[in-house]
C-alpha positions as CSV (number, residue, x, y, z in Angstrom):
1,M,83.3,313.9,86.4
2,K,85.8,311.1,86.7
3,H,87.3,311.9,83.3
4,S,87.7,315.6,84.3
5,L,89.5,314.7,87.5
6,F,91.9,312.4,85.6
7,V,92.7,315.1,83.1
8,I,93.4,317.5,86.0
9,Y,95.7,314.9,87.6
10,I,97.6,314.4,84.4
11,F,98.1,318.1,84.0
12,Y,99.3,318.4,87.6
13,C,101.9,315.6,87.0
14,W,103.0,317.3,83.8
15,L,103.4,320.7,85.5
16,N,105.4,319.3,88.5
17,N,107.6,317.3,86.2
18,F,108.9,320.4,84.5
19,V,110.4,322.2,87.5
20,V,114.0,323.2,86.7
21,I,116.5,322.2,89.4
22,N,119.9,323.9,89.1
23,G,123.1,322.0,89.6
24,S,126.8,322.5,89.0
25,S,129.4,320.3,87.4
26,A,132.7,320.1,89.3
27,G,135.0,317.6,90.8
28,N,133.3,314.3,91.6
29,V,129.8,315.5,90.8
30,L,128.0,314.8,87.5
31,S,125.2,317.4,87.5
32,Q,122.7,318.7,85.0
33,Q,119.7,320.9,84.7
34,S,116.5,319.0,83.8
35,T,113.0,319.8,82.6
36,K,112.0,316.1,82.5
37,F,112.4,313.1,84.7
38,A,116.2,312.7,84.9
39,I,119.2,311.9,87.1
40,L,120.3,315.3,88.3
41,Q,123.5,314.3,90.1
42,A,125.8,311.3,90.3
43,V,128.4,312.0,93.0
44,R,131.2,309.4,93.0
45,G,133.0,308.3,96.1
46,D,135.0,305.5,97.5
47,E,133.3,302.4,96.2
48,Q,130.0,304.2,96.0
49,V,127.9,306.6,94.0
50,V,125.2,309.0,95.3
51,L,122.4,309.4,92.8
52,T,119.8,312.2,92.9
53,W,116.9,312.6,90.5
54,N,113.9,315.0,90.3
55,A,111.0,313.8,92.3
56,M,107.8,312.6,90.6
57,P,104.3,313.1,92.0
58,A,102.2,310.1,93.0
59,V,105.1,307.7,92.9
60,L,104.8,304.2,94.2
61,E,108.6,303.6,94.1
62,Y,111.8,304.3,92.1
63,V,113.7,301.4,90.6
64,I,117.4,302.0,90.1
65,E,119.2,299.8,87.6
66,Y,123.0,299.7,87.1
67,G,125.8,297.7,85.6
68,T,129.3,298.1,84.2
69,S,128.2,298.0,80.5
70,S,126.0,300.6,78.8
71,Q,122.3,299.5,78.5
72,T,123.1,296.2,80.4
73,Y,121.9,296.4,84.0
74,T,122.9,293.6,86.3
75,K,121.8,295.0,89.7
76,T,118.5,296.5,90.8
77,L,117.6,298.6,93.9
78,I,114.4,300.2,95.2
79,S,114.1,303.6,96.7
80,L,111.1,305.5,98.0
81,S,112.9,308.9,97.9
82,S,114.6,310.8,95.1
83,S,118.1,310.0,96.2
84,L,120.1,306.8,96.9
85,T,123.6,305.9,97.9
86,I,124.7,302.8,96.0
87,T,127.6,301.1,97.8
88,G,129.7,298.0,97.2
89,L,131.0,299.2,93.8
90,D,134.4,298.6,92.5
91,N,136.8,301.5,92.3
92,G,138.4,302.0,88.9
93,F,135.3,300.8,87.0
94,T,132.7,302.8,85.0
95,Y,129.1,302.2,86.1
96,Y,125.9,303.0,84.1
97,F,122.7,304.0,85.8
98,R,119.1,304.7,85.0
99,V,116.1,305.2,87.2
100,T,112.4,304.2,86.5
101,A,109.6,305.9,88.4
102,R,106.6,303.6,89.0
103,L,103.4,305.7,89.5
104,I,100.4,304.7,91.5
105,T,98.4,304.8,88.2
106,G,100.6,301.9,86.9
107,A,102.4,304.2,84.4
108,T,106.3,304.3,84.4
109,N,108.8,307.0,83.5
110,T,112.5,306.2,82.9
111,T,115.5,308.5,82.9
112,S,118.2,308.6,80.3
113,E,121.3,306.6,81.3
114,V,124.2,308.3,83.0
115,S,127.7,306.9,83.5
116,V,130.2,307.5,86.3
117,R,133.8,306.3,86.5
118,L,134.9,305.6,90.1
119,P,138.4,306.6,91.2
120,R,141.1,304.0,91.8
121,L,142.3,304.6,95.3
122,S,145.4,303.4,97.2
123,G,145.2,300.8,99.9
124,L,143.3,297.6,100.7
125,R,139.6,297.6,100.2
126,P,136.8,296.2,102.5
127,R,136.2,293.4,100.0
128,E,139.8,292.3,100.4
129,L,139.6,292.0,104.2
130,G,138.5,288.9,106.0
131,L,136.8,289.3,109.5
132,L,137.3,286.6,112.2
133,I,134.7,286.5,115.0
134,N,134.8,284.2,118.0
135,D,131.2,283.1,118.7
136,N,132.2,282.0,122.2
137,D,133.1,285.5,123.1
138,P,130.1,288.0,123.4
139,E,132.5,291.0,123.1
140,S,133.9,289.5,119.9
141,V,130.4,289.1,118.4
142,I,129.6,292.8,119.2
143,I,132.8,294.1,117.9
144,G,132.7,292.0,114.8
145,E,129.2,293.0,113.9
146,Y,130.0,296.7,114.5
147,Y,133.0,296.5,112.3
148,R,131.1,294.7,109.6
149,T,128.5,297.4,109.4
150,R,130.9,300.3,109.7
151,R,133.3,299.1,107.1
152,H,130.8,297.2,104.9
153,I,132.7,293.9,105.1
154,P,131.0,291.4,102.7
155,S,129.2,288.6,104.5
156,Q,131.2,286.0,102.5
157,N,134.4,287.4,104.1
158,I,133.3,286.7,107.7
159,V,134.4,283.6,109.4
160,H,132.8,282.5,112.7
161,L,135.0,280.5,115.0
162,N,134.5,278.8,118.3
163,I,137.5,279.4,120.5
164,S,138.1,279.2,124.2
165,T,138.5,282.7,125.7
166,K,142.0,282.2,127.1
167,V,145.2,284.1,126.5
168,Q,147.1,281.3,124.7
169,L,146.3,278.6,122.2
170,S,148.4,275.5,121.7
171,S,149.8,274.9,118.2
172,A,147.4,272.0,117.8
173,E,144.4,274.1,118.7
174,F,145.5,276.9,116.4
175,L,146.1,274.7,113.3
176,V,142.4,273.6,113.4
177,L,141.4,277.3,113.3
178,K,143.9,278.2,110.6
179,D,142.6,275.4,108.4
180,Q,139.0,276.6,108.9
181,V,139.9,280.2,108.0
182,D,141.9,279.2,104.9
183,R,139.1,277.0,103.7
184,S,136.4,279.6,104.3
185,L,138.0,282.6,102.5
186,S,138.3,283.4,98.8
187,T,141.7,283.9,97.3
188,T,140.7,287.5,96.7
189,V,140.9,288.2,100.5
190,Q,144.3,289.7,101.2
191,A,144.3,290.4,104.9
192,L,142.5,289.7,108.2
193,A,140.8,291.6,111.0
194,I,140.6,289.6,114.2
195,A,137.7,290.8,116.4
196,W,138.9,289.8,119.9
197,K,141.7,290.6,122.4
198,I,142.2,287.0,123.7
199,P,143.6,284.6,122.7
200,Y,146.5,286.9,121.5
201,R,149.2,284.3,121.1
202,V,149.9,280.7,119.9
203,E,152.6,279.4,122.3
204,C,155.4,281.9,121.7
205,N,154.0,283.3,118.5
206,S,151.5,286.2,118.2
207,I,148.2,285.2,116.8
208,T,148.4,287.9,114.1
209,S,151.7,286.4,112.9
210,A,150.5,282.8,113.2
211,F,147.4,283.5,111.0
212,A,149.6,285.4,108.5
213,L,152.7,283.3,108.2
214,N,151.7,280.1,110.0
215,Y,152.9,279.0,113.4
216,M,156.7,278.9,113.8
217,D,157.9,276.5,116.4
218,G,161.7,276.9,116.1
219,P,162.0,279.8,118.6
220,C,159.5,278.3,121.0
221,K,161.7,275.2,121.3
222,A,165.0,277.0,121.5
223,S,164.8,280.7,122.6
224,T,162.4,283.4,121.8
225,C,165.4,285.7,121.4
226,N,166.3,283.8,118.3
227,W,165.1,284.8,114.8
228,A,162.4,282.9,112.8
229,T,161.5,283.2,109.2
230,S,161.5,286.8,108.1
231,S,158.3,288.3,106.6
232,P,158.4,288.3,102.8
233,Y,156.0,291.3,102.9
234,Y,158.7,293.5,104.6
235,K,159.4,296.7,102.8
236,T,157.8,295.6,99.5
237,N,155.4,297.5,97.2
238,S,153.0,294.6,97.1
239,T,149.3,295.6,97.2
240,K,148.1,292.0,97.3
241,P,150.0,290.0,99.9
242,F,148.0,286.8,99.7
243,T,148.3,286.8,95.9
244,D,152.0,287.6,96.0
245,F,153.2,285.8,99.1
246,N,150.4,283.4,100.2
247,M,150.1,285.3,103.4
248,R,147.3,287.4,104.9
249,P,148.6,290.1,107.3
250,A,146.4,290.2,110.4
251,M,145.4,292.9,112.8
252,M,143.4,292.7,116.0
253,L,140.3,294.9,116.6
254,A,141.1,295.1,120.3
255,A,141.1,297.6,123.2
256,L,140.6,297.4,126.9
257,T,136.8,297.7,126.5
258,V,134.2,297.3,123.8
259,D,133.5,301.0,123.8
260,E,137.2,301.8,123.4
261,T,137.3,299.3,120.5
262,K,134.4,301.0,118.8
263,A,136.0,304.4,119.3
264,M,139.2,303.1,117.7
265,I,137.2,301.8,114.7
266,N,135.5,305.2,114.4
267,R,138.9,307.0,114.5
268,G,140.2,304.8,111.7
269,I,137.2,305.5,109.5
270,A,137.3,309.2,110.3
271,S,141.0,309.3,109.2
272,D,140.4,308.2,105.7
273,G,141.6,310.7,103.1
274,T,142.1,313.5,105.6
275,H,145.8,314.0,104.6
276,P,146.8,315.3,108.0
277,R,150.0,317.2,108.8
278,G,151.8,316.7,112.0
279,S,154.8,315.2,113.8
280,A,156.5,311.9,114.4
281,Y,158.0,311.7,117.8
282,I,160.8,309.2,118.2
283,M,161.6,309.1,121.9
284,N,165.2,309.0,123.2
285,T,164.3,308.2,126.8
286,T,166.2,307.6,130.0
287,D,166.0,303.9,129.1
288,S,168.9,303.6,126.6
289,V,168.2,300.0,125.6
290,R,164.5,300.5,124.8
291,S,165.4,303.7,123.0
292,L,167.2,301.7,120.4
293,R,165.1,303.1,117.5
294,A,166.0,306.6,118.4
295,R,169.7,305.8,118.7
296,I,169.9,304.2,115.2
297,F,167.4,306.4,113.4
298,P,169.1,308.0,110.3
299,V,169.7,311.7,110.7
300,A,169.0,312.1,107.0
301,N,165.4,311.1,107.6
302,L,164.6,313.8,110.2
303,G,162.4,316.8,109.4
304,T,160.2,316.3,106.3
305,A,162.6,314.1,104.4
306,L,160.2,311.1,104.5
307,S,157.0,312.9,103.9
308,S,156.0,316.6,103.4
309,S,153.1,315.9,105.8
310,V,155.2,314.7,108.8
311,N,158.0,316.5,110.7
312,V,160.1,313.7,112.1
313,Q,162.0,314.5,115.3
314,I,164.0,312.8,118.0
315,R,162.7,313.9,121.3
316,N,165.1,313.6,124.3
317,A,162.4,313.0,126.9
318,D,160.5,310.2,128.6
319,W,157.1,311.3,127.2
320,I,155.2,313.9,125.3
321,S,152.1,315.7,126.6
322,N,149.6,318.4,125.5
323,T,150.3,317.7,121.8
324,T,147.7,317.7,119.1
325,D,149.9,316.7,116.2
326,A,151.4,313.3,117.1
327,L,150.7,311.2,114.1
328,F,153.5,308.8,115.1
329,Y,154.7,308.2,118.6
330,F,157.6,305.6,118.9
331,Q,158.4,305.1,122.6
332,G,161.3,303.6,124.4
333,L,160.0,302.7,127.9
334,A,158.5,299.7,129.5
335,S,155.6,301.8,130.7
336,V,154.6,305.2,129.3
337,I,152.7,307.9,131.2
338,N,150.7,310.9,130.1
339,I,149.4,309.2,126.9
340,D,145.9,310.5,127.4
341,R,147.3,314.0,127.9
342,N,147.7,314.2,124.1
343,E,145.1,314.6,121.5
344,F,146.0,312.2,118.8
345,P,144.7,312.8,115.2
346,P,142.5,310.1,113.7
347,G,144.8,307.4,112.2
348,A,147.7,308.0,114.6
349,V,149.9,305.1,115.7
350,A,152.0,304.6,118.8
351,D,154.0,301.7,120.2
352,H,156.8,301.0,122.7
353,L,159.9,298.9,122.3
354,T,159.7,296.6,125.3
355,S,159.5,292.9,125.9
356,F,155.8,292.3,126.8
357,G,153.7,295.1,125.4
358,G,151.9,292.6,123.3
359,M,150.6,290.7,126.3
360,L,147.4,292.6,125.9
361,T,145.5,291.6,129.1
362,D,148.1,290.3,131.5
363,S,151.4,292.1,131.0
364,Y,153.5,293.1,134.0
365,Q,154.8,295.9,131.8
366,M,152.4,298.2,130.0
367,S,149.9,296.7,127.6
368,A,150.0,298.2,124.1
369,L,146.3,298.6,124.5
370,K,147.0,301.6,126.7
371,F,147.9,303.5,123.6
372,I,144.5,302.7,122.1
373,A,142.9,303.9,125.3
374,G,144.8,307.1,125.0
375,G,143.4,307.8,121.6
376,T,145.6,306.2,118.9
377,T,144.3,304.1,116.0
378,G,147.1,301.5,115.9
379,T,149.7,299.9,118.1
380,F,152.1,297.0,118.3
381,G,153.8,294.8,120.9
382,T,155.6,291.5,121.4
383,V,153.9,288.6,123.2
384,T,157.1,286.9,124.4
385,E,160.7,288.0,125.1
386,P,162.2,289.3,121.9
387,C,165.4,290.7,123.3
388,A,166.5,294.1,122.0
389,Y,166.4,293.6,118.2
390,A,165.1,296.6,116.3
391,Q,164.1,294.2,113.5
392,K,161.4,292.7,115.7
393,F,159.7,296.1,116.1
394,P,158.3,298.6,113.6
395,D,160.9,300.6,111.7
396,P,159.8,304.3,112.0
397,T,161.3,305.1,108.6
398,I,159.4,302.4,106.7
399,M,156.2,303.0,108.7
400,I,156.1,306.7,108.0
401,E,157.1,306.4,104.4
402,Y,154.5,303.7,103.5
403,Y,151.6,305.0,105.6
404,T,151.9,308.6,104.2
405,K,152.1,307.4,100.6
406,G,148.6,306.1,100.8
407,E,148.7,302.6,102.3
408,T,146.4,301.4,104.9
409,L,147.4,300.9,108.5
410,I,147.7,297.1,108.2
411,E,149.8,297.4,105.1
412,A,152.3,300.0,106.4
413,Y,152.6,298.5,109.9
414,W,153.2,295.0,108.6
415,K,155.7,296.2,106.0
416,S,157.7,297.9,108.7
417,V,158.6,294.8,110.7
418,L,161.1,292.2,109.4
419,Q,160.7,289.6,112.2
420,T,157.0,289.4,112.9
421,F,156.6,286.1,114.7
422,Q,156.3,287.6,118.2
423,G,154.6,290.9,117.2
424,I,150.9,291.5,117.7
425,F,149.4,294.2,115.4
426,V,146.4,296.0,116.9
427,G,144.3,298.7,115.3
428,E,141.7,299.6,112.6
429,P,143.2,297.8,109.6
430,L,141.7,299.9,106.8
431,A,142.6,303.3,108.3
432,N,144.0,305.3,105.5
433,P,144.7,309.0,106.3
434,W,146.8,309.6,103.2
435,K,144.5,307.8,100.8
436,Q,145.3,308.8,97.2
437,E,143.7,308.5,93.8
438,I,145.8,306.4,91.5
439,V,145.9,307.8,88.0
């Protein structure tokens, strides 16, 4: 009787294993018909592959093995279902996969090997981003953990600090933190995400510039209207700023509330590879001094001269409202109204050329965080009086050109500012609306 039942069971397994599942082969999907245990689809993505195989009856578990050489598997994962998303892969590499089904009887069945070459995509990758968390700030801990999970930041790239929750650090306090960060991170980490909104400055320097280019005391001792060392990253084609210039551009994951910060992060992620079309509004307002960027903007760069995706226009008004296409919004007022009367596409940036927009929590002008609250994904402001120098603020031409050619928000924003020492960069660093595959 037992022998008969076992024969029936084996026949059942054989029968179910020969169901034909149709698939199609197109684009990023490797797909095949199968009458045996096999990998049916291998869908490539950004640093990931989604594997699907035909289900086996009476399975205990599936063992997925993979590596970058054929028949040499260096990683192993376990799945209880017939599909698995494998993350943390390197773009530009070919990966080889096989799946083994372990049956409750003790028997095993293994698929043939399949290979998938991942695309090389433009922009910084999560593995190239360091994440700074202030363990003394509960909001920082929440935001840091949220960003880590949403962007899959490697654990070795996370630096936990203990910082007083105050607006400004002294240069001495900061140098201790800078040393800890530098010692903690690998040389492969090219940029930083800072998961707090205070402290936002180091004496007269922004904290994003201080972490990137070190604290600069010259203007603090003389006048903040003076110039300091220019950013070597300005208007370059570098894809590895730490490797090339020994600097890590930094950007704050900050907003007025934790929920607004999470929403900003979500917008950045949602923007990736969407290739939006819209407008850049460069405002020529009633404040002629703060409208400097509109007054000096090259006429030749209007329209779609910089990017086929963006219609650049000078708008003679104090604000825009009821728009749905504002990918870039460069303002020229101390305080801007009606921000939230626009529907900004994911990945949009907005900032205003004014003295103290970078005073994130205590400005007597408008905090740049109001742009984040209004639905943008990135913004910029200065933390001390810069005087009306366009070189201390984002250059719209450079920002639009670099962002729309496939660079991340942190890359394009940083490259658009020559004199960064007072400028605070805020946003979702890895937002990449115009992400492109590099051939």
